[in-house]
C-alpha positions, 0 to 999 in steps of 0.5 A: 547503469544510466541514472535515468534508467536506474531511477526506472527501474526502481519506480517500476519496482515500487511500482510492483510493490504496489500492485496487490490490493492487500499491499495497498490496504495495509499502506491505507491502515498505516496512513494512521500511524505506527502499528504492530503486526498483530494489529495490521492482521486484526484490521486486515484479517490476514494471517500473520504468515501472509501478511508478513511476506507482504510487508516484506515486499513494502520493506524491500521497496522502502515504502514502510519502515520497522522498529522493534520493542520487545518482541513487537515489530511496529510498521510505519510508513517510511515517506508520507509522499506515498501516499499522496502517491496512492491517494492520487491514483485512486482519484484518477481512478474514481474519475476514469469510472465516473466517465465511463459510467462504471461508478454508477454502475458499481454503486447501484450494483452494491445498493 
């Protein structure tokens, strides 16, 4: 397989990993540093079994790294550039909402 095709396939795998809102939430939590599984579960309100599945997906595509300390497993962002990429996508989404008036509608519904 040529390099360009491998790059596209790897890129698609990362995008698939980012396609779940809970995984985006996990990455957003990890932007602040390393957390134990229990801490991530508490912050997301997820059951540990479900959280473990999401963390495994993020680990498989190397978006997060792990560290074991005794019985605890700690997770952290593997490369801070992924946070930059997520922030850029969020900016594009917010700009799109603003341009279409969707953001105003969303804010009005929340108030």
